[in-house]
C-alpha positions in Angstrom: -22.3 -24.0 78.2 -20.7 -25.4 75.0 -19.1 -28.7 75.1 -15.6 -29.0 73.5 -15.6 -31.3 70.3 -15.3 -35.0 71.1 -12.7 -35.4 68.4 -10.5 -38.4 69.4 -7.3 -37.4 71.0 -3.9 -38.2 69.2 -0.8 -39.0 71.3 0.4 -35.9 73.3 -2.9 -34.1 73.1 -5.1 -33.3 76.2 -8.5 -31.9 76.9 -10.1 -30.7 80.3 -13.7 -29.8 80.8 -14.4 -28.1 84.2 -17.2 -29.7 86.2 -20.5 -27.7 86.0 -20.4 -27.1 89.9 -16.8 -25.6 89.8 -17.8 -23.5 86.9 -20.7 -22.2 88.8 -18.5 -21.3 91.7 -16.1 -19.5 89.5 -19.0 -17.5 87.7 -20.4 -16.4 91.3 -17.0 -15.6 92.9 -16.1 -11.9 92.7 -12.4 -13.0 92.3 -13.1 -15.0 89.1 -16.6 -14.1 87.8 -15.0 -11.4 85.3 -13.4 -14.1 83.2 -12.8 -17.9 83.9 -12.1 -21.1 82.0 -14.8 -23.5 81.0 -12.6 -26.0 79.2 -9.1 -26.0 77.7 -6.7 -28.2 76.0 -3.9 -29.0 73.4 -4.3 -30.7 70.2 -1.2 -32.0 68.4 -1.2 -32.4 64.6 -5.1 -32.5 64.6 -5.8 -34.2 61.5 -9.5 -34.4 60.5 -10.3 -32.0 63.4 -13.5 -30.3 62.3 -16.2 -28.4 64.3 -19.3 -26.6 63.3 -21.6 -24.8 65.9 -24.9 -23.0 65.1 -25.2 -22.1 68.9 -22.3 -21.1 71.0 -22.8 -20.1 74.6 -19.2 -19.2 75.6 -16.2 -17.6 74.0 -13.4 -19.6 72.3 -9.8 -18.8 71.8 -7.7 -20.9 69.4 -4.0 -20.4 69.2 -2.2 -22.2 66.3 1.4 -23.0 67.0 2.2 -25.3 64.0 0.4 -26.3 60.7 -2.6 -24.2 59.7 -6.5 -24.4 59.7 -9.5 -22.6 58.3 -12.4 -20.8 59.9 -15.7 -19.3 58.9 -18.1 -17.1 60.7 -21.2 -15.1 59.5 -18.9 -12.2 58.5 -15.6 -13.6 58.0 -13.6 -16.6 56.7 -9.8 -17.3 56.4 -6.8 -19.2 57.1 -5.1 -19.5 60.6 -1.5 -20.0 60.3 1.2 -20.8 63.1 1.6 -17.9 65.3 -2.0 -16.6 65.0 -4.9 -16.5 67.4 -8.6 -16.9 66.5 -11.2 -15.6 68.8 -14.9 -16.8 68.3 -17.5 -14.9 70.3 -20.4 -16.5 72.0 -23.7 -16.3 70.2 -22.0 -16.4 66.7 -22.4 -19.4 64.5 -19.0 -20.7 63.3 -17.0 -23.5 62.0 -13.3 -24.4 61.7 -11.1 -27.3 60.6 -7.6 -28.4 60.4 -5.8 -28.3 57.0 -5.8 -31.9 55.7 -2.3 -31.5 54.2 -0.8 -29.6 57.0 -2.9 -30.2 60.1 -2.7 -27.6 62.8 -1.5 -28.0 66.4 -3.4 -25.8 68.7 -3.9 -24.6 72.3 -7.5 -23.6 72.9 -9.7 -22.5 75.8 -13.5 -22.0 76.1 -14.2 -19.2 78.7 -16.9 -17.0 80.0 -17.3 -14.2 82.4 -18.8 -10.5 82.7 -15.4 -8.8 81.7 -14.9 -10.8 78.4 -15.6 -7.7 76.3 -13.1 -5.6 78.3 -10.5 -8.2 77.8 -11.0 -8.5 74.2 -11.0 -4.7 73.8 -7.7 -4.7 75.7 -5.8 -7.4 73.4 -7.3 -5.8 70.3 -10.3 -7.9 69.2 -13.0 -5.4 69.6 -15.5 -7.3 67.4 -16.2 -4.6 64.9 -18.1 -6.1 61.9 -15.2 -5.2 59.6 -12.4 -6.6 61.8 -11.4 -10.3 61.3 -11.4 -12.3 64.6 -7.7 -13.0 64.3 -4.5 -11.5 65.5 -0.8 -12.4 64.8 1.7 -12.9 67.8 5.3 -12.1 67.0 6.8 -13.5 70.2 4.3 -16.2 71.3 6.9 -18.6 72.6 7.2 -16.6 75.8 3.7 -17.8 76.7 4.6 -21.3 76.8 5.8 -21.5 80.4 2.3 -20.4 81.6 0.6 -22.5 79.0 2.5 -25.6 80.6 1.4 -24.6 84.0 -2.3 -24.5 83.0 -2.1 -27.9 81.1 -0.3 -29.6 84.0 -3.3 -28.9 86.2 -5.1 -31.6 84.2 -2.8 -34.2 86.0 -4.2 -33.1 89.4 -7.5 -33.5 91.1 -9.4 -30.4 90.0 -10.5 -28.6 93.2 -12.1 -25.2 93.3 -8.7 -23.7 94.4 -6.9 -25.2 91.3 -9.6 -23.8 89.2 -9.0 -20.5 90.6 -5.4 -20.9 89.8 -6.4 -21.8 86.2 -8.4 -18.7 86.1 -5.5 -16.6 87.1 -3.2 -18.2 84.5 -5.7 -17.7 81.8 -6.0 -14.1 82.7 -2.3 -13.7 82.8 -2.0 -15.2 79.3 -4.6 -12.7 77.9 -2.9 -9.9 79.5 0.4 -10.6 77.9 -1.0 -10.7 74.4 -0.6 -7.0 73.6 3.1 -7.2 74.3 3.5 -9.9 71.9 2.2 -8.4 68.8 5.3 -6.3 68.4 8.4 -7.2 66.5 10.8 -9.4 68.6 13.2 -7.7 71.0 16.9 -8.3 71.4 18.1 -11.9 71.0 19.0 -12.4 74.6 15.4 -11.6 75.7 14.0 -14.2 73.0 15.8 -17.2 74.4 13.4 -19.0 76.9 14.5 -22.5 77.8 11.2 -23.3 79.5 9.3 -22.5 76.3 11.9 -24.4 74.2 11.5 -27.4 76.5 7.7 -27.3 76.1 8.3 -27.1 72.4 10.5 -30.2 72.3 7.9 -32.2 74.6 5.1 -31.3 72.2 7.2 -32.5 69.3 8.8 -35.5 70.8 6.9 -37.6 68.2 8.9 -36.0 65.3 12.4 -35.8 64.0 13.5 -32.4 64.5 17.0 -30.8 63.7 18.9 -27.9 65.0 17.4 -25.5 62.5 13.9 -26.2 64.0 15.0 -25.2 67.4 16.8 -22.2 66.2 13.9 -21.0 64.2 11.6 -21.6 67.1 13.7 -19.4 69.2 14.2 -16.7 66.6 18.1 -17.1 66.7 20.7 -18.1 64.2 22.0 -21.7 64.4 25.3 -20.6 65.8 23.8 -18.2 68.6 21.2 -20.7 69.6 23.7 -23.7 70.0 26.0 -21.3 72.0 23.2 -20.2 74.3 21.7 -23.5 74.8 25.0 -25.0 75.7 25.7 -22.2 78.2 22.3 -22.8 79.9 22.3 -26.8 79.9 25.8 -27.9 79.3 24.8 -30.2 76.5 24.0 -29.8 72.8 20.5 -29.3 71.8 20.0 -32.4 69.9 21.5 -34.6 72.7 19.0 -32.9 75.1 16.1 -33.6 72.8 17.2 -37.2 72.3 17.5 -37.7 76.1 14.1 -36.3 76.5 12.7 -38.8 74.0 14.4 -41.7 75.6 13.1 -40.8 79.1 9.6 -40.7 77.6 10.2 -44.0 75.8 11.3 -45.5 79.1 7.9 -44.6 80.6 6.1 -45.8 77.6 7.9 -49.3 77.9 7.1 -49.3 81.6 3.4 -48.3 81.5 2.3 -50.0 78.3 2.5 -53.2 76.3 3.5 -51.4 73.1 6.2 -53.3 71.3 9.8 -51.8 71.0 8.8 -50.9 67.3 5.7 -49.2 68.3 7.6 -47.2 71.0 10.2 -46.1 68.5 7.5 -45.0 66.0 5.8 -43.0 68.8 9.0 -40.9 69.3 9.8 -40.3 65.5 12.3 -43.2 65.0 11.4 -44.9 61.8 14.3 -47.3 62.2 13.8 -49.4 65.5 17.4 -50.7 65.4 18.6 -47.1 65.4 16.3 -46.4 68.3 17.6 -49.5 70.2 21.2 -48.3 69.7 20.4 -44.8 70.9 18.5 -46.1 73.8 21.3 -48.2 75.0 23.8 -45.4 74.5 21.7 -43.1 76.7 20.5 -45.7 79.4 23.2 -48.4 79.2 20.7 -51.1 78.4 18.6 -52.2 75.4 14.8 -51.4 75.4 13.9 -55.2 75.6 16.3 -55.7 78.6 14.8 -52.5 80.3 11.4 -53.8 80.0 12.5 -57.2 81.3 14.2 -55.6 84.2 11.1 -53.5 85.1 8.9 -56.7 85.0 11.3 -58.6 87.1 11.3 -55.9 89.7 7.4 -55.7 89.7 7.2 -59.4 90.2 9.8 -59.5 92.9 7.9 -56.8 94.8 4.6 -58.7 94.4 6.0 -62.0 95.7 
């Protein structure tokens, strides 16, 4: 079994390696033996991410949702752009790396199973020598709710039952791919608030504008804003900022990072603007919020 790279994880990234005993259970159980995950994760703005393998004992899918990267196998080499998926088969030496100027953000999964070839045939990656191991997804945003469910399992104790659930999610994700290589459907079917929420959380360290959210959703600025307000009751940028401030509260509560460090972690270059926005949303300044939390903790311990 291949190990995922030990590349240091930046903020917002995650990586899960299934214990060998659970992988063996998945490999022997008839409900999962056809295709099951070995490891998976999410790398955000993976600067300096570089991997080279001469021996590869399982299969690997890499989906790029931002930035770009490069790959090379014995037969092919090329660029992976946002919206594209790279499939690297077992037993094939390969290398890949993030673009140093525009580092990729990727979801990835190592997987194995007796039905891998059938799944790859189904999604259009048949492995013919002349076929590059890359496909482009036109409507990949609709995958994000299931991706979120898969990643959220990392925050729970990994039992065999949860590993079986991860297997079911991975199969569902692969099964949807042929539906997503076509051109987008009507605008109403494109808007997916769960997917957009995931996009916002993945990019909470950046300064995004209305155009970024509209482009992600495949809609015009006007239609996106109208649809978003109908579903949430608030403007998109207010929703995004409130999400950031809620995450900043957790960071202030759980770490010793300074207010300036917290501000930078969520894309605020100006700590004074961050403090003003924090107070506007929460009713108190970041420093007073931290002091209040510390006081409550001391009171409970006394």
